[in-house]
Backbone as JSON, one array per atom type, in Angstrom:
{
  "sequence": "MTTPHILVTGSTRGIGAAVVQALEAKGARVIGHGRTASERVIAADLAEPDAAPRLWDAALARLDGRIDAVINNAGVFEPVAVDAPLQDWQAAWARTLQINLQASADLCRSAVLHFRARGGGGRIVNVASRAAYRGDSPAHWHYAASKAGMVAMTKSIARGYAAEQILAFALCPGFVMTGMAEDYLASRGGDKLLADIPLGRVAEPAEVAGAAAYLALEAPASMTGAVLDINGASFVR",
  "N": [[85.08, 30.52, -45.55], [82.89, 32.01, -43.31], [82.78, 35.0, -41.42], [82.7, 34.91, -38.27], [80.91, 37.03, -36.13], [81.01, 39.08, -33.08], [79.84, 39.76, -30.13], [80.92, 41.92, -26.94], [81.02, 42.49, -23.82], [81.98, 44.76, -21.44], [84.07, 44.96, -22.93], [86.86, 46.68, -22.37], [89.51, 46.18, -20.72], [91.48, 44.31, -19.19], [89.04, 41.35, -18.13], [87.45, 41.09, -20.79], [89.13, 42.99, -22.33], [91.25, 41.07, -22.96], [89.12, 39.11, -24.24], [88.3, 39.91, -26.26], [91.27, 40.38, -27.56], [92.25, 37.95, -27.94], [90.23, 36.84, -29.37], [89.53, 38.08, -32.05], [92.19, 37.35, -32.76], [91.88, 34.33, -33.85], [90.61, 35.31, -35.41], [88.34, 36.97, -35.32], [85.04, 38.63, -35.64], [85.25, 42.2, -33.99], [82.67, 43.32, -32.04], [82.6, 45.42, -29.17], [82.27, 46.47, -26.08], [81.74, 49.75, -23.31], [82.26, 51.62, -20.61], [83.32, 53.98, -23.16], [83.24, 55.33, -26.14], [83.66, 53.91, -28.94], [85.92, 53.42, -31.88], [85.67, 50.44, -32.52], [84.81, 50.08, -30.22], [81.45, 50.1, -28.59], [79.74, 52.68, -26.34], [77.71, 51.78, -23.18], [75.75, 51.84, -20.29], [75.15, 49.63, -18.28], [73.94, 50.05, -15.94], [71.36, 51.12, -16.42], [67.52, 50.16, -17.05], [67.19, 49.78, -19.9], [69.14, 49.9, -20.96], [70.55, 47.26, -21.72], [68.66, 46.69, -24.18], [70.27, 48.63, -26.07], [71.62, 48.73, -26.47], [72.58, 46.27, -28.16], [71.03, 46.02, -30.1], [72.73, 48.39, -31.16], [74.9, 47.0, -31.46], [74.19, 45.52, -33.43], [73.81, 47.4, -35.36], [76.32, 47.51, -36.23], [77.89, 45.88, -36.68], [76.64, 44.11, -39.17], [73.62, 43.71, -38.98], [74.18, 40.7, -38.37], [74.51, 38.62, -35.73], [76.43, 36.26, -34.03], [77.76, 35.32, -31.56], [77.86, 36.32, -28.72], [79.02, 37.77, -25.6], [79.02, 37.71, -22.31], [80.42, 39.53, -20.3], [80.57, 42.28, -19.2], [80.18, 43.42, -15.47], [80.0, 44.34, -11.66], [81.89, 44.57, -8.18], [81.42, 45.49, -6.1], [80.91, 46.07, -3.1], [79.06, 46.09, -0.22], [78.57, 46.35, 3.33], [76.33, 44.18, 5.95], [75.52, 45.7, 7.95], [74.79, 48.17, 6.4], [72.39, 51.22, 5.86], [69.28, 50.17, 5.15], [68.5, 51.5, 3.09], [70.97, 52.28, 1.42], [71.64, 49.7, 1.5], [70.01, 47.72, -0.57], [69.79, 49.54, -1.84], [72.63, 49.21, -2.83], [72.14, 46.4, -3.91], [70.19, 46.12, -6.45], [71.48, 47.71, -7.96], [73.75, 45.6, -8.76], [72.52, 43.23, -9.6], [71.27, 44.37, -10.9], [73.03, 45.35, -13.5], [75.06, 43.08, -13.23], [73.81, 40.8, -13.6], [70.74, 41.42, -14.8], [71.87, 42.66, -16.77], [73.05, 41.23, -18.86], [71.17, 39.62, -18.87], [68.97, 40.33, -20.01], [70.71, 40.99, -22.44], [70.95, 38.43, -22.99], [68.09, 37.28, -23.78], [68.21, 39.38, -26.74], [69.96, 37.71, -28.08], [68.97, 34.91, -28.11], [66.39, 36.06, -29.2], [67.14, 36.88, -31.9], [68.91, 34.52, -33.08], [66.78, 32.74, -33.45], [65.57, 33.68, -34.94], [66.77, 34.13, -37.42], [68.06, 32.0, -38.12], [70.1, 28.99, -37.96], [70.95, 29.05, -35.6], [73.67, 29.76, -33.32], [75.86, 31.24, -30.26], [76.32, 32.26, -26.67], [78.28, 33.06, -24.29], [78.57, 33.1, -21.02], [79.85, 35.18, -18.21], [80.44, 34.28, -15.2], [81.11, 33.21, -12.16], [82.94, 32.23, -9.37], [82.72, 32.35, -6.8], [79.42, 31.58, -7.41], [79.05, 29.18, -6.6], [80.85, 28.82, -4.35], [79.77, 30.67, -2.97], [80.24, 34.05, -1.32], [82.79, 37.15, 0.38], [81.52, 38.49, 3.26], [80.2, 40.94, 2.61], [79.7, 40.99, 0.62], [77.13, 39.72, -0.75], [75.47, 39.61, -2.38], [76.93, 39.92, -4.46], [77.82, 37.18, -5.14], [75.04, 36.16, -5.67], [74.27, 37.28, -8.17], [75.83, 36.28, -10.33], [75.24, 33.36, -9.54], [73.19, 33.44, -10.35], [73.55, 34.01, -12.92], [74.5, 31.88, -13.28], [72.5, 29.66, -14.25], [70.75, 30.99, -15.45], [71.81, 30.5, -17.87], [71.99, 27.48, -17.88], [69.55, 27.07, -17.7], [68.73, 28.82, -20.52], [70.92, 27.21, -22.22], [69.0, 24.55, -21.73], [67.0, 24.8, -22.7], [66.52, 25.45, -25.67], [68.59, 23.76, -27.07], [67.77, 21.8, -29.74], [67.92, 24.26, -31.21], [69.82, 24.52, -32.13], [71.15, 26.47, -30.7], [73.74, 27.91, -28.49], [74.77, 26.99, -25.03], [76.88, 28.5, -22.76], [79.0, 28.68, -19.53], [81.6, 30.68, -17.8], [83.36, 30.35, -14.67], [85.28, 32.18, -13.21], [87.68, 32.68, -10.85], [89.85, 34.84, -9.21], [91.02, 36.71, -11.27], [94.6, 38.31, -12.6], [93.51, 41.58, -11.87], [92.88, 45.12, -12.08], [91.12, 45.39, -10.58], [91.52, 42.73, -8.94], [93.67, 42.63, -7.84], [93.77, 44.89, -5.78], [91.91, 44.63, -4.32], [93.11, 41.75, -2.82], [95.53, 42.67, -2.17], [94.19, 44.15, 0.63], [92.28, 42.6, 0.82], [94.83, 40.92, 2.75], [96.97, 39.44, 0.73], [98.97, 36.84, 0.74], [97.6, 35.25, 2.25], [95.17, 34.52, 0.37], [96.13, 33.97, -1.31], [97.5, 31.79, -0.73], [94.96, 29.92, 0.03], [94.7, 29.47, -2.33], [95.81, 26.36, -4.63], [96.97, 26.01, -6.78], [98.99, 28.17, -6.35], [98.64, 30.83, -7.89], [97.29, 33.45, -8.95], [94.83, 33.9, -11.93], [94.82, 34.48, -14.68], [94.22, 36.96, -17.19], [94.7, 36.36, -19.62], [93.93, 33.37, -19.92], [91.74, 32.85, -18.76], [90.54, 34.48, -21.25], [90.72, 32.67, -23.15], [89.63, 30.59, -22.8], [87.07, 31.56, -22.99], [87.35, 32.48, -25.89], [87.09, 29.58, -26.46], [85.13, 28.2, -26.39], [82.97, 30.31, -27.99], [83.78, 30.19, -30.25], [84.51, 27.13, -30.85], [83.74, 24.98, -28.96], [82.36, 21.77, -28.55], [79.73, 21.89, -30.17], [77.72, 19.44, -27.99], [79.22, 20.14, -26.3], [76.09, 22.0, -24.94], [75.62, 23.78, -21.71], [77.49, 23.34, -20.63], [79.86, 23.98, -17.76], [82.83, 26.27, -16.32], [84.83, 25.83, -14.24], [87.86, 27.82, -13.59], [90.29, 28.37, -11.69], [91.99, 27.7, -10.34], [91.92, 25.53, -9.05], [90.87, 26.1, -6.22], [88.49, 26.62, -5.65], [86.61, 22.53, -6.19], [84.06, 21.22, -7.43]],
  "CA": [[84.29, 30.44, -44.29], [81.9, 32.98, -42.63], [83.42, 35.45, -40.33], [82.47, 35.12, -37.4], [80.18, 38.93, -35.53], [80.86, 38.52, -32.19], [80.09, 41.09, -29.1], [82.16, 41.03, -26.08], [80.52, 43.5, -23.14], [83.36, 44.67, -20.78], [85.59, 44.89, -23.35], [87.8, 47.65, -21.82], [90.43, 46.59, -19.81], [90.89, 42.88, -18.08], [89.68, 40.05, -19.33], [86.83, 41.5, -21.55], [89.85, 43.69, -23.24], [92.18, 40.15, -23.31], [88.88, 37.77, -24.88], [88.82, 40.46, -27.28], [92.44, 39.94, -28.11], [91.97, 35.96, -28.62], [88.86, 36.43, -30.43], [90.58, 38.88, -33.36], [93.68, 36.25, -33.23], [91.1, 33.53, -34.8], [89.62, 35.64, -37.26], [86.09, 36.79, -35.2], [85.22, 40.62, -35.89], [84.36, 42.01, -32.61], [82.23, 45.29, -31.32], [82.89, 45.71, -27.57], [80.94, 47.78, -25.11], [82.23, 49.88, -22.01], [82.03, 53.64, -20.61], [83.8, 55.14, -23.22], [83.31, 55.14, -27.12], [84.85, 54.58, -30.19], [85.43, 52.54, -33.63], [85.18, 49.13, -32.3], [83.42, 50.28, -29.39], [79.8, 51.11, -28.29], [79.48, 52.84, -25.06], [76.64, 52.46, -22.32], [75.62, 52.24, -18.75], [74.22, 49.05, -18.32], [73.59, 50.17, -15.01], [69.95, 51.5, -16.75], [66.93, 49.57, -17.55], [66.84, 49.55, -21.5], [70.7, 50.39, -21.74], [71.49, 46.23, -22.9], [68.69, 45.76, -25.17], [70.03, 49.26, -26.94], [73.7, 48.17, -26.66], [72.46, 44.75, -29.01], [70.73, 46.98, -31.43], [73.88, 48.84, -31.64], [75.86, 46.22, -32.55], [73.57, 44.25, -34.34], [74.24, 47.49, -36.54], [77.86, 47.5, -36.4], [77.65, 43.92, -37.68], [75.97, 44.22, -40.64], [72.23, 43.15, -39.35], [74.8, 39.5, -37.95], [75.52, 38.8, -34.68], [76.47, 34.97, -33.94], [77.26, 34.77, -30.37], [77.41, 37.74, -26.87], [80.16, 37.38, -24.88], [78.57, 38.88, -20.78], [81.6, 39.65, -19.06], [80.7, 43.41, -17.83], [79.85, 43.37, -14.51], [80.8, 45.02, -10.93], [82.51, 43.54, -7.59], [81.26, 47.0, -5.13], [81.18, 45.87, -1.21], [78.42, 46.64, 0.9], [77.45, 46.12, 4.29], [75.18, 43.55, 6.29], [74.04, 46.98, 9.02], [74.37, 49.31, 6.4], [71.34, 51.31, 6.14], [68.39, 50.07, 4.71], [68.1, 51.53, 2.29], [72.12, 51.86, 0.54], [71.32, 47.93, 0.97], [69.27, 47.73, -1.07], [70.42, 50.29, -3.65], [73.8, 48.24, -3.27], [71.71, 45.02, -4.73], [69.66, 46.61, -6.82], [72.07, 47.7, -9.43], [74.97, 44.93, -8.95], [72.06, 42.63, -10.08], [70.71, 44.9, -13.03], [74.72, 45.06, -14.08], [75.83, 41.67, -13.59], [72.44, 39.68, -14.14], [69.54, 42.25, -15.45], [71.29, 43.48, -18.31], [72.79, 40.09, -19.04], [69.74, 38.56, -19.57], [68.87, 40.99, -21.47], [71.27, 40.8, -24.56], [70.98, 36.58, -23.69], [66.92, 37.53, -24.32], [68.3, 39.65, -28.01], [70.88, 36.99, -28.9], [68.0, 33.47, -28.43], [65.59, 35.84, -30.73], [68.05, 37.16, -33.16], [69.73, 33.65, -33.42], [66.23, 32.31, -33.92], [64.52, 35.14, -36.16], [67.54, 34.32, -38.91], [68.28, 30.27, -38.37], [71.33, 28.45, -37.93], [71.49, 29.31, -34.06], [74.52, 31.29, -31.79], [76.3, 30.45, -29.2], [76.34, 32.92, -25.18], [79.23, 32.96, -23.18], [77.61, 34.1, -19.47], [81.47, 34.88, -17.57], [80.19, 34.87, -13.75], [82.31, 33.4, -11.15], [83.52, 30.62, -8.35], [81.68, 32.88, -6.05], [78.33, 31.64, -8.05], [78.97, 27.82, -6.76], [81.35, 29.44, -3.32], [79.42, 32.24, -2.26], [82.01, 35.24, -1.12], [83.05, 37.9, 1.44], [80.12, 39.1, 3.31], [79.84, 42.72, 1.57], [79.14, 40.49, -1.33], [76.17, 38.46, -1.0], [74.47, 40.58, -3.9], [77.76, 39.23, -6.25], [77.47, 35.25, -5.28], [73.94, 35.21, -5.78], [73.96, 37.9, -9.22], [76.37, 34.95, -10.38], [74.57, 32.39, -9.17], [71.27, 33.52, -10.93], [73.76, 34.18, -14.47], [75.06, 29.69, -14.23], [71.22, 28.96, -13.7], [69.99, 31.16, -17.09], [72.64, 29.86, -18.57], [71.92, 26.22, -17.97], [68.75, 26.9, -18.71], [69.12, 28.47, -22.12], [70.77, 25.75, -23.17], [68.26, 23.19, -21.97], [65.55, 25.62, -23.85], [67.68, 25.99, -26.73], [69.86, 22.8, -27.79], [67.33, 21.95, -30.5], [67.8, 25.41, -32.34], [71.52, 25.34, -32.1], [70.76, 27.79, -30.07], [74.42, 27.3, -27.3], [74.94, 28.49, -23.71], [78.4, 28.14, -21.86], [79.47, 29.62, -18.66], [83.23, 30.96, -17.24], [83.7, 30.81, -13.52], [86.61, 32.41, -12.65], [88.44, 33.12, -9.32], [90.43, 35.53, -8.71], [91.9, 36.86, -12.44], [95.32, 39.56, -11.97], [93.04, 42.43, -13.09], [93.91, 45.75, -11.76], [90.36, 45.15, -9.27], [91.66, 41.31, -8.16], [95.51, 43.15, -7.13], [93.49, 45.54, -4.67], [90.86, 43.36, -3.11], [94.04, 41.05, -2.72], [96.66, 43.7, -1.47], [93.22, 44.72, 1.04], [91.95, 41.53, 2.12], [95.75, 39.87, 2.96], [97.42, 38.77, -0.19], [99.41, 35.61, 0.89], [96.21, 34.23, 2.81], [94.35, 33.99, 0.18], [96.83, 33.24, -2.38], [97.22, 29.91, 0.25], [93.79, 29.31, -0.58], [94.77, 28.6, -4.12], [97.0, 25.76, -4.77], [97.72, 26.43, -7.75], [99.59, 29.63, -5.91], [98.81, 32.34, -8.12], [95.71, 34.08, -9.91], [94.7, 33.44, -13.14], [95.65, 36.06, -15.89], [92.95, 37.7, -18.46], [94.44, 35.28, -21.9], [94.0, 32.51, -19.4], [90.04, 33.18, -19.36], [89.99, 35.11, -22.86], [91.05, 31.74, -23.82], [88.47, 30.08, -22.7], [86.05, 32.32, -23.49], [86.99, 32.47, -27.44], [86.9, 28.6, -27.35], [83.59, 27.82, -26.1], [82.99, 31.48, -28.74], [83.86, 30.22, -31.82], [85.64, 26.01, -31.12], [83.78, 24.44, -27.96], [81.54, 20.84, -29.68], [77.76, 21.75, -29.55], [77.41, 18.83, -26.75], [79.06, 20.61, -24.62], [76.07, 23.49, -24.41], [75.62, 24.13, -19.99], [79.34, 23.46, -19.21], [80.69, 25.63, -16.91], [84.01, 25.52, -16.63], [85.88, 26.42, -13.4], [89.03, 28.92, -13.91], [90.16, 29.08, -10.23], [93.33, 27.14, -9.22], [91.24, 24.23, -7.72], [90.16, 27.05, -4.94], [86.9, 25.46, -5.33], [86.1, 22.09, -6.67], [83.28, 20.4, -7.63]],
  "C": [[83.57, 32.17, -43.75], [83.26, 33.8, -41.41], [82.59, 35.28, -39.34], [82.35, 36.17, -36.49], [80.44, 38.29, -34.42], [80.72, 39.88, -30.81], [80.31, 40.58, -27.94], [81.37, 42.74, -25.06], [81.61, 43.81, -21.57], [84.56, 44.85, -21.39], [86.36, 46.11, -23.52], [89.6, 47.91, -21.78], [90.07, 45.36, -19.14], [90.68, 42.64, -18.48], [88.95, 40.35, -20.18], [88.15, 41.88, -22.79], [90.78, 42.28, -23.88], [91.42, 38.71, -24.51], [88.56, 38.84, -26.19], [90.44, 40.75, -28.43], [92.01, 38.77, -28.63], [91.18, 35.98, -29.33], [89.6, 36.75, -31.79], [91.72, 37.58, -34.19], [92.98, 34.93, -34.35], [89.98, 33.4, -35.6], [87.96, 36.32, -36.7], [86.7, 38.31, -35.64], [84.12, 41.04, -34.99], [83.58, 43.61, -32.24], [82.26, 44.95, -29.68], [82.52, 46.53, -27.55], [81.89, 47.81, -23.98], [81.79, 51.16, -22.04], [82.21, 54.68, -21.41], [83.87, 54.9, -25.24], [84.33, 55.29, -28.71], [84.96, 53.94, -31.2], [84.71, 51.7, -32.97], [83.98, 48.77, -30.57], [82.49, 50.86, -29.0], [79.85, 51.67, -26.59], [77.87, 53.25, -24.44], [76.85, 51.93, -21.38], [74.87, 51.35, -18.39], [73.6, 49.0, -16.53], [72.0, 50.46, -15.1], [69.13, 50.52, -17.38], [67.14, 49.09, -18.85], [68.18, 49.36, -21.7], [71.02, 48.68, -22.62], [70.84, 46.29, -24.48], [69.26, 47.36, -26.52], [71.09, 49.33, -27.63], [73.37, 46.9, -27.84], [72.16, 45.75, -30.05], [71.75, 47.68, -32.11], [74.82, 48.68, -32.09], [74.94, 45.78, -33.29], [74.44, 45.55, -35.71], [75.52, 47.49, -37.02], [78.06, 46.73, -37.19], [76.88, 43.47, -38.79], [75.02, 44.0, -40.13], [72.78, 40.67, -38.73], [75.35, 39.33, -36.88], [75.03, 36.8, -34.4], [76.91, 34.56, -32.38], [78.18, 36.01, -29.72], [78.69, 36.23, -26.66], [79.91, 37.94, -23.47], [79.75, 39.33, -19.56], [81.41, 41.28, -17.94], [80.21, 42.97, -16.71], [80.42, 44.92, -13.47], [80.62, 43.98, -9.64], [82.52, 44.84, -6.59], [80.24, 45.72, -3.28], [79.64, 46.72, -0.69], [77.62, 46.21, 2.24], [76.88, 45.87, 4.65], [74.32, 44.63, 7.22], [74.42, 47.98, 8.43], [73.0, 49.77, 6.08], [70.3, 50.97, 5.24], [68.25, 50.18, 3.41], [69.53, 51.84, 0.67], [72.45, 50.11, 0.63], [70.66, 47.84, -0.06], [69.47, 48.69, -2.4], [72.18, 49.57, -4.22], [72.78, 46.38, -4.48], [70.97, 44.87, -6.03], [70.38, 46.49, -7.99], [73.21, 47.09, -9.55], [74.11, 43.35, -9.47], [70.96, 43.13, -11.2], [72.05, 45.32, -13.51], [75.54, 43.78, -14.23], [75.11, 40.56, -14.1], [71.34, 40.06, -14.97], [70.34, 42.23, -16.78], [71.89, 42.25, -18.63], [71.93, 39.22, -19.79], [69.03, 39.04, -20.61], [69.26, 40.61, -22.84], [71.29, 38.74, -24.82], [68.78, 36.83, -24.93], [67.04, 37.89, -25.64], [68.83, 38.84, -28.75], [69.36, 35.45, -29.6], [66.55, 34.04, -29.65], [66.23, 36.16, -31.88], [68.17, 35.15, -33.38], [67.91, 32.41, -33.9], [65.39, 32.29, -35.57], [65.91, 34.71, -37.95], [67.82, 32.72, -39.28], [70.28, 30.47, -37.6], [72.19, 28.49, -36.73], [72.38, 30.28, -33.51], [74.89, 30.56, -30.91], [77.21, 32.15, -27.98], [77.03, 32.18, -24.66], [78.91, 33.9, -21.95], [79.28, 33.89, -18.92], [81.0, 35.15, -16.2], [81.26, 34.22, -13.49], [82.27, 32.46, -9.99], [82.27, 30.96, -7.67], [79.68, 32.02, -5.89], [78.46, 29.81, -6.81], [79.5, 28.47, -4.62], [80.9, 29.67, -2.25], [80.7, 33.2, -2.34], [81.92, 35.86, -0.19], [81.44, 38.21, 2.42], [79.8, 40.7, 3.12], [79.63, 42.39, 0.72], [78.41, 39.24, -1.42], [75.44, 38.73, -2.31], [75.49, 39.93, -5.04], [77.29, 38.35, -6.45], [76.48, 35.81, -6.03], [73.78, 35.78, -7.38], [74.54, 36.52, -10.29], [76.63, 33.79, -10.21], [73.34, 32.5, -10.15], [72.85, 33.01, -12.67], [74.62, 32.63, -14.75], [73.39, 29.11, -14.56], [70.31, 29.0, -15.09], [70.85, 30.57, -18.01], [72.83, 28.12, -19.27], [70.35, 25.75, -18.61], [68.1, 27.23, -20.19], [69.4, 27.84, -22.72], [70.0, 24.54, -23.14], [67.2, 23.51, -23.09], [65.75, 25.48, -25.09], [68.58, 24.88, -27.7], [69.6, 22.47, -29.4], [67.4, 22.62, -31.88], [68.86, 25.66, -32.74], [72.35, 26.35, -31.84], [72.47, 27.52, -28.19], [74.56, 27.95, -26.43], [76.64, 28.43, -22.68], [77.97, 29.35, -20.89], [80.8, 29.44, -17.85], [82.55, 30.92, -15.48], [84.71, 31.12, -13.48], [87.0, 33.02, -11.22], [88.8, 34.24, -9.01], [91.92, 35.64, -10.22], [92.45, 37.82, -11.83], [94.27, 40.49, -12.63], [93.84, 43.42, -11.54], [92.41, 45.63, -10.23], [90.6, 43.81, -8.48], [92.69, 42.13, -7.45], [94.83, 44.15, -6.23], [92.6, 45.13, -4.39], [92.12, 42.41, -3.03], [94.96, 41.48, -1.98], [95.71, 44.42, 0.31], [92.79, 43.44, 1.97], [93.64, 40.45, 2.09], [96.53, 38.62, 1.67], [97.69, 36.95, 0.2], [98.55, 35.05, 1.54], [95.52, 33.91, 2.0], [95.11, 33.37, -0.68], [97.17, 31.34, -1.53], [96.42, 29.15, 0.62], [93.6, 28.35, -1.98], [96.22, 27.61, -4.46], [97.54, 25.48, -5.87], [99.25, 27.53, -7.94], [99.89, 30.4, -6.4], [97.09, 32.33, -8.48], [95.99, 33.55, -10.55], [95.14, 34.68, -13.92], [94.94, 35.45, -17.14], [93.21, 36.57, -19.09], [93.87, 34.03, -21.13], [92.28, 32.36, -19.6], [89.54, 33.11, -20.61], [89.73, 33.2, -23.31], [90.07, 30.82, -23.93], [87.23, 30.35, -22.9], [85.94, 32.02, -25.53], [86.71, 31.05, -27.58], [85.45, 28.01, -27.21], [82.88, 28.96, -27.13], [82.57, 31.04, -29.87], [84.15, 28.05, -31.76], [84.28, 25.23, -30.62], [82.86, 23.04, -28.68], [80.16, 21.26, -29.4], [77.38, 20.43, -27.81], [78.81, 19.57, -26.06], [78.03, 21.96, -24.39], [75.57, 22.98, -23.28], [76.55, 23.49, -19.91], [79.53, 24.56, -19.12], [81.67, 25.28, -17.03], [84.55, 26.32, -16.08], [87.29, 27.21, -13.9], [89.01, 29.77, -12.57], [91.35, 28.41, -9.57], [93.39, 25.96, -8.66], [90.99, 24.68, -6.65], [89.01, 26.26, -4.67], [86.74, 24.34, -6.13], [85.22, 21.36, -7.01], [82.78, 19.5, -8.46]]
}
């Protein structure tokens, strides 16, 4: 059996690090992405418009010219007040949409073109958010919009390329116990937020990672276009 070659963005901490661990436990060969380069991590700032295509090319070279799946996990969750100066408001929107949506779109495009050129299909897993459906705080319109865009993009890819065995899936976690989630929970009154989650706790990175690895490696082709919720029943649809 051929070893799967997978690119994971935002792989150096939190969900991304757990995804790499889950994939490698299943025998995949993984190249990650982060801010600092290492033997298995390519450095790229996805806020730069040409960073995602360069990341793809570098990952393809590291993986001997073959990528079987890409997991778009990198993202930012940065607030901007509705009454912020217009320049700051628009800059926050531009940065969030560039990193969360445009860079993911660019990688999806590279993946689709690669999969089509080599034949045999491939898989895309986009890590979106509960916010895509439920919305988010008044300071995070742009975050919710970027994640809703990821979901719509995923469904479009699934519908457009299923006949070529190019499969696309999305994950929509709620709060996940990363450093970012811990800080946010504390700042917004942790107990109150937890009371909104019927399970009584936020998700662990390993729970999201297990789902991501399943979609990237094992999910049946008929699942293409699926969006999986991981939010402790805090939002059901």
